[in-house]
Biotite code that builds the C-alpha atoms (Angstrom):
import biotite.structure as struc

atoms = struc.array([
    struc.Atom([80.808, 99.820, 131.664], chain_id="A", res_id=1, res_name="UNK", atom_name="CA", element="C"),
    struc.Atom([83.656, 102.291, 131.086], chain_id="A", res_id=2, res_name="UNK", atom_name="CA", element="C"),
    struc.Atom([85.877, 102.511, 127.945], chain_id="A", res_id=3, res_name="UNK", atom_name="CA", element="C"),
    struc.Atom([88.901, 104.540, 127.284], chain_id="A", res_id=4, res_name="UNK", atom_name="CA", element="C"),
    struc.Atom([88.996, 106.231, 123.866], chain_id="A", res_id=5, res_name="UNK", atom_name="CA", element="C"),
    struc.Atom([91.427, 108.535, 122.090], chain_id="A", res_id=6, res_name="UNK", atom_name="CA", element="C"),
    struc.Atom([90.614, 111.217, 119.552], chain_id="A", res_id=7, res_name="UNK", atom_name="CA", element="C"),
    struc.Atom([92.608, 113.486, 117.289], chain_id="A", res_id=8, res_name="UNK", atom_name="CA", element="C"),
    struc.Atom([92.067, 117.141, 116.420], chain_id="A", res_id=9, res_name="UNK", atom_name="CA", element="C"),
    struc.Atom([93.892, 116.998, 113.106], chain_id="A", res_id=10, res_name="UNK", atom_name="CA", element="C"),
    struc.Atom([95.044, 120.401, 111.948], chain_id="A", res_id=11, res_name="UNK", atom_name="CA", element="C"),
    struc.Atom([95.926, 120.985, 108.314], chain_id="A", res_id=12, res_name="UNK", atom_name="CA", element="C"),
    struc.Atom([97.057, 124.449, 107.578], chain_id="A", res_id=13, res_name="UNK", atom_name="CA", element="C"),
    struc.Atom([94.097, 126.714, 108.687], chain_id="A", res_id=14, res_name="UNK", atom_name="CA", element="C"),
    struc.Atom([91.505, 123.937, 109.009], chain_id="A", res_id=15, res_name="UNK", atom_name="CA", element="C"),
    struc.Atom([90.581, 121.089, 111.343], chain_id="A", res_id=16, res_name="UNK", atom_name="CA", element="C"),
    struc.Atom([89.381, 117.617, 110.235], chain_id="A", res_id=17, res_name="UNK", atom_name="CA", element="C"),
    struc.Atom([86.055, 116.417, 111.625], chain_id="A", res_id=18, res_name="UNK", atom_name="CA", element="C"),
    struc.Atom([84.116, 113.189, 110.853], chain_id="A", res_id=19, res_name="UNK", atom_name="CA", element="C"),
    struc.Atom([80.470, 112.331, 110.856], chain_id="A", res_id=20, res_name="UNK", atom_name="CA", element="C"),
    struc.Atom([79.395, 109.023, 112.389], chain_id="A", res_id=21, res_name="UNK", atom_name="CA", element="C"),
    struc.Atom([77.579, 106.713, 109.962], chain_id="A", res_id=22, res_name="UNK", atom_name="CA", element="C"),
    struc.Atom([73.844, 105.768, 110.273], chain_id="A", res_id=23, res_name="UNK", atom_name="CA", element="C"),
    struc.Atom([74.971, 102.306, 111.525], chain_id="A", res_id=24, res_name="UNK", atom_name="CA", element="C"),
    struc.Atom([77.077, 103.553, 114.415], chain_id="A", res_id=25, res_name="UNK", atom_name="CA", element="C"),
    struc.Atom([75.924, 104.497, 117.869], chain_id="A", res_id=26, res_name="UNK", atom_name="CA", element="C"),
    struc.Atom([75.095, 108.195, 117.898], chain_id="A", res_id=27, res_name="UNK", atom_name="CA", element="C"),
    struc.Atom([74.280, 108.111, 114.187], chain_id="A", res_id=28, res_name="UNK", atom_name="CA", element="C"),
    struc.Atom([75.234, 111.188, 112.086], chain_id="A", res_id=29, res_name="UNK", atom_name="CA", element="C"),
    struc.Atom([76.777, 113.026, 115.047], chain_id="A", res_id=30, res_name="UNK", atom_name="CA", element="C"),
    struc.Atom([80.118, 114.752, 114.373], chain_id="A", res_id=31, res_name="UNK", atom_name="CA", element="C"),
    struc.Atom([83.250, 113.888, 116.232], chain_id="A", res_id=32, res_name="UNK", atom_name="CA", element="C"),
    struc.Atom([87.006, 114.034, 116.205], chain_id="A", res_id=33, res_name="UNK", atom_name="CA", element="C"),
    struc.Atom([88.219, 110.650, 114.803], chain_id="A", res_id=34, res_name="UNK", atom_name="CA", element="C"),
    struc.Atom([89.702, 107.996, 117.097], chain_id="A", res_id=35, res_name="UNK", atom_name="CA", element="C"),
    struc.Atom([88.904, 104.874, 118.897], chain_id="A", res_id=36, res_name="UNK", atom_name="CA", element="C"),
    struc.Atom([89.367, 102.430, 121.784], chain_id="A", res_id=37, res_name="UNK", atom_name="CA", element="C"),
    struc.Atom([92.762, 101.768, 123.397], chain_id="A", res_id=38, res_name="UNK", atom_name="CA", element="C"),
    struc.Atom([93.684, 98.070, 122.978], chain_id="A", res_id=39, res_name="UNK", atom_name="CA", element="C"),
    struc.Atom([95.389, 96.025, 125.670], chain_id="A", res_id=40, res_name="UNK", atom_name="CA", element="C"),
    struc.Atom([99.099, 96.935, 126.164], chain_id="A", res_id=41, res_name="UNK", atom_name="CA", element="C"),
    struc.Atom([98.671, 100.018, 123.915], chain_id="A", res_id=42, res_name="UNK", atom_name="CA", element="C"),
    struc.Atom([99.514, 103.547, 124.953], chain_id="A", res_id=43, res_name="UNK", atom_name="CA", element="C"),
    struc.Atom([97.103, 106.382, 124.202], chain_id="A", res_id=44, res_name="UNK", atom_name="CA", element="C"),
    struc.Atom([99.497, 107.927, 121.629], chain_id="A", res_id=45, res_name="UNK", atom_name="CA", element="C"),
    struc.Atom([100.020, 104.491, 119.900], chain_id="A", res_id=46, res_name="UNK", atom_name="CA", element="C"),
    struc.Atom([96.280, 104.064, 119.872], chain_id="A", res_id=47, res_name="UNK", atom_name="CA", element="C"),
    struc.Atom([95.378, 107.360, 118.175], chain_id="A", res_id=48, res_name="UNK", atom_name="CA", element="C"),
    struc.Atom([98.005, 106.929, 115.505], chain_id="A", res_id=49, res_name="UNK", atom_name="CA", element="C"),
    struc.Atom([96.741, 103.361, 114.731], chain_id="A", res_id=50, res_name="UNK", atom_name="CA", element="C"),
    struc.Atom([93.078, 104.403, 114.828], chain_id="A", res_id=51, res_name="UNK", atom_name="CA", element="C"),
    struc.Atom([93.592, 107.281, 112.350], chain_id="A", res_id=52, res_name="UNK", atom_name="CA", element="C"),
    struc.Atom([95.596, 105.038, 110.036], chain_id="A", res_id=53, res_name="UNK", atom_name="CA", element="C"),
    struc.Atom([92.817, 102.378, 110.212], chain_id="A", res_id=54, res_name="UNK", atom_name="CA", element="C"),
    struc.Atom([89.805, 104.726, 109.984], chain_id="A", res_id=55, res_name="UNK", atom_name="CA", element="C"),
    struc.Atom([91.052, 107.484, 107.653], chain_id="A", res_id=56, res_name="UNK", atom_name="CA", element="C"),
    struc.Atom([94.099, 105.997, 105.748], chain_id="A", res_id=57, res_name="UNK", atom_name="CA", element="C"),
    struc.Atom([96.405, 108.940, 106.875], chain_id="A", res_id=58, res_name="UNK", atom_name="CA", element="C"),
    struc.Atom([99.459, 109.286, 109.116], chain_id="A", res_id=59, res_name="UNK", atom_name="CA", element="C"),
    struc.Atom([99.591, 111.941, 111.837], chain_id="A", res_id=60, res_name="UNK", atom_name="CA", element="C"),
    struc.Atom([102.173, 113.538, 114.065], chain_id="A", res_id=61, res_name="UNK", atom_name="CA", element="C"),
    struc.Atom([101.020, 114.313, 117.669], chain_id="A", res_id=62, res_name="UNK", atom_name="CA", element="C"),
    struc.Atom([101.604, 117.907, 118.748], chain_id="A", res_id=63, res_name="UNK", atom_name="CA", element="C"),
    struc.Atom([100.103, 117.767, 122.276], chain_id="A", res_id=64, res_name="UNK", atom_name="CA", element="C"),
    struc.Atom([97.566, 116.128, 124.526], chain_id="A", res_id=65, res_name="UNK", atom_name="CA", element="C"),
    struc.Atom([94.650, 118.152, 125.777], chain_id="A", res_id=66, res_name="UNK", atom_name="CA", element="C"),
    struc.Atom([92.593, 117.497, 129.033], chain_id="A", res_id=67, res_name="UNK", atom_name="CA", element="C"),
    struc.Atom([91.020, 114.048, 129.078], chain_id="A", res_id=68, res_name="UNK", atom_name="CA", element="C"),
    struc.Atom([87.242, 114.219, 129.694], chain_id="A", res_id=69, res_name="UNK", atom_name="CA", element="C"),
    struc.Atom([84.522, 111.758, 130.766], chain_id="A", res_id=70, res_name="UNK", atom_name="CA", element="C"),
    struc.Atom([80.986, 111.438, 129.592], chain_id="A", res_id=71, res_name="UNK", atom_name="CA", element="C"),
    struc.Atom([78.238, 109.101, 130.754], chain_id="A", res_id=72, res_name="UNK", atom_name="CA", element="C"),
    struc.Atom([76.010, 107.877, 127.954], chain_id="A", res_id=73, res_name="UNK", atom_name="CA", element="C"),
    struc.Atom([72.946, 105.798, 128.829], chain_id="A", res_id=74, res_name="UNK", atom_name="CA", element="C"),
    struc.Atom([74.758, 102.408, 128.225], chain_id="A", res_id=75, res_name="UNK", atom_name="CA", element="C"),
    struc.Atom([78.478, 103.261, 128.572], chain_id="A", res_id=76, res_name="UNK", atom_name="CA", element="C"),
    struc.Atom([80.850, 105.718, 130.204], chain_id="A", res_id=77, res_name="UNK", atom_name="CA", element="C"),
    struc.Atom([83.557, 107.129, 127.953], chain_id="A", res_id=78, res_name="UNK", atom_name="CA", element="C"),
    struc.Atom([86.931, 108.585, 129.047], chain_id="A", res_id=79, res_name="UNK", atom_name="CA", element="C"),
    struc.Atom([88.132, 110.492, 126.037], chain_id="A", res_id=80, res_name="UNK", atom_name="CA", element="C"),
    struc.Atom([91.833, 111.401, 125.621], chain_id="A", res_id=81, res_name="UNK", atom_name="CA", element="C"),
    struc.Atom([92.224, 114.097, 123.040], chain_id="A", res_id=82, res_name="UNK", atom_name="CA", element="C"),
    struc.Atom([95.344, 114.925, 121.048], chain_id="A", res_id=83, res_name="UNK", atom_name="CA", element="C"),
    struc.Atom([96.079, 117.853, 118.745], chain_id="A", res_id=84, res_name="UNK", atom_name="CA", element="C"),
    struc.Atom([97.863, 116.468, 115.666], chain_id="A", res_id=85, res_name="UNK", atom_name="CA", element="C"),
    struc.Atom([98.877, 117.296, 112.123], chain_id="A", res_id=86, res_name="UNK", atom_name="CA", element="C"),
    struc.Atom([98.511, 115.163, 109.038], chain_id="A", res_id=87, res_name="UNK", atom_name="CA", element="C"),
    struc.Atom([101.916, 114.138, 107.668], chain_id="A", res_id=88, res_name="UNK", atom_name="CA", element="C"),
    struc.Atom([100.927, 111.806, 104.795], chain_id="A", res_id=89, res_name="UNK", atom_name="CA", element="C"),
    struc.Atom([98.190, 110.089, 102.980], chain_id="A", res_id=90, res_name="UNK", atom_name="CA", element="C"),
    struc.Atom([94.756, 111.304, 101.838], chain_id="A", res_id=91, res_name="UNK", atom_name="CA", element="C"),
    struc.Atom([91.557, 110.868, 103.776], chain_id="A", res_id=92, res_name="UNK", atom_name="CA", element="C"),
    struc.Atom([89.647, 107.708, 102.845], chain_id="A", res_id=93, res_name="UNK", atom_name="CA", element="C"),
    struc.Atom([86.549, 107.042, 104.981], chain_id="A", res_id=94, res_name="UNK", atom_name="CA", element="C"),
    struc.Atom([86.396, 103.433, 106.191], chain_id="A", res_id=95, res_name="UNK", atom_name="CA", element="C"),
    struc.Atom([83.425, 103.628, 108.667], chain_id="A", res_id=96, res_name="UNK", atom_name="CA", element="C"),
    struc.Atom([82.315, 107.250, 108.811], chain_id="A", res_id=97, res_name="UNK", atom_name="CA", element="C"),
    struc.Atom([79.572, 108.874, 106.625], chain_id="A", res_id=98, res_name="UNK", atom_name="CA", element="C"),
    struc.Atom([81.397, 112.127, 105.876], chain_id="A", res_id=99, res_name="UNK", atom_name="CA", element="C"),
    struc.Atom([84.323, 114.363, 106.730], chain_id="A", res_id=100, res_name="UNK", atom_name="CA", element="C"),
    struc.Atom([84.987, 118.134, 106.566], chain_id="A", res_id=101, res_name="UNK", atom_name="CA", element="C"),
    struc.Atom([87.929, 120.413, 106.890], chain_id="A", res_id=102, res_name="UNK", atom_name="CA", element="C"),
    struc.Atom([86.597, 123.413, 108.861], chain_id="A", res_id=103, res_name="UNK", atom_name="CA", element="C"),
    struc.Atom([87.863, 126.713, 110.151], chain_id="A", res_id=104, res_name="UNK", atom_name="CA", element="C"),
    struc.Atom([88.102, 126.626, 113.933], chain_id="A", res_id=105, res_name="UNK", atom_name="CA", element="C"),
    struc.Atom([85.351, 129.292, 114.050], chain_id="A", res_id=106, res_name="UNK", atom_name="CA", element="C"),
    struc.Atom([82.889, 126.813, 112.376], chain_id="A", res_id=107, res_name="UNK", atom_name="CA", element="C"),
    struc.Atom([83.263, 123.943, 114.868], chain_id="A", res_id=108, res_name="UNK", atom_name="CA", element="C"),
    struc.Atom([80.471, 124.935, 117.237], chain_id="A", res_id=109, res_name="UNK", atom_name="CA", element="C"),
    struc.Atom([77.947, 124.884, 114.339], chain_id="A", res_id=110, res_name="UNK", atom_name="CA", element="C"),
    struc.Atom([78.011, 121.044, 114.144], chain_id="A", res_id=111, res_name="UNK", atom_name="CA", element="C"),
    struc.Atom([75.851, 118.587, 115.903], chain_id="A", res_id=112, res_name="UNK", atom_name="CA", element="C"),
    struc.Atom([78.650, 116.993, 118.054], chain_id="A", res_id=113, res_name="UNK", atom_name="CA", element="C"),
    struc.Atom([78.682, 113.658, 119.958], chain_id="A", res_id=114, res_name="UNK", atom_name="CA", element="C"),
    struc.Atom([78.235, 114.756, 123.587], chain_id="A", res_id=115, res_name="UNK", atom_name="CA", element="C"),
    struc.Atom([81.613, 113.378, 124.698], chain_id="A", res_id=116, res_name="UNK", atom_name="CA", element="C"),
    struc.Atom([83.389, 115.669, 122.176], chain_id="A", res_id=117, res_name="UNK", atom_name="CA", element="C"),
    struc.Atom([81.687, 118.907, 123.245], chain_id="A", res_id=118, res_name="UNK", atom_name="CA", element="C"),
    struc.Atom([84.129, 119.727, 126.105], chain_id="A", res_id=119, res_name="UNK", atom_name="CA", element="C"),
    struc.Atom([87.019, 118.964, 123.806], chain_id="A", res_id=120, res_name="UNK", atom_name="CA", element="C"),
    struc.Atom([85.785, 121.326, 121.225], chain_id="A", res_id=121, res_name="UNK", atom_name="CA", element="C"),
    struc.Atom([85.396, 124.023, 123.804], chain_id="A", res_id=122, res_name="UNK", atom_name="CA", element="C"),
    struc.Atom([88.905, 123.499, 125.208], chain_id="A", res_id=123, res_name="UNK", atom_name="CA", element="C"),
    struc.Atom([90.410, 123.491, 121.685], chain_id="A", res_id=124, res_name="UNK", atom_name="CA", element="C"),
    struc.Atom([88.704, 126.775, 120.886], chain_id="A", res_id=125, res_name="UNK", atom_name="CA", element="C"),
    struc.Atom([90.567, 128.432, 123.832], chain_id="A", res_id=126, res_name="UNK", atom_name="CA", element="C"),
    struc.Atom([93.986, 127.511, 122.496], chain_id="A", res_id=127, res_name="UNK", atom_name="CA", element="C"),
])
């Protein structure tokens, strides 16, 4: 099975927002850029704005799209469409994740990332 998912690299001044998956989610306690599945008749950009609103209670403005990546987990294949964005309103309220951090770009590689996000982290670090 293949699913198409979006994620947002949310920049806020000199930091980047990352979230930690909860113990109840697949890939428990791994770090990721927040996002979610594209719904029927929804564009990738509409999806990521909706997902961030639903998961984190904030509004974002998209800056640019990075290179989509694919990753094959044991039970599912993920196509991940990443966006660089900035927070424009609201304050982070976790709905389904265990934790969040605002990190300096140089700290990103120190986290235990969900495998699908690793290529996106590496591309983002080259910007």
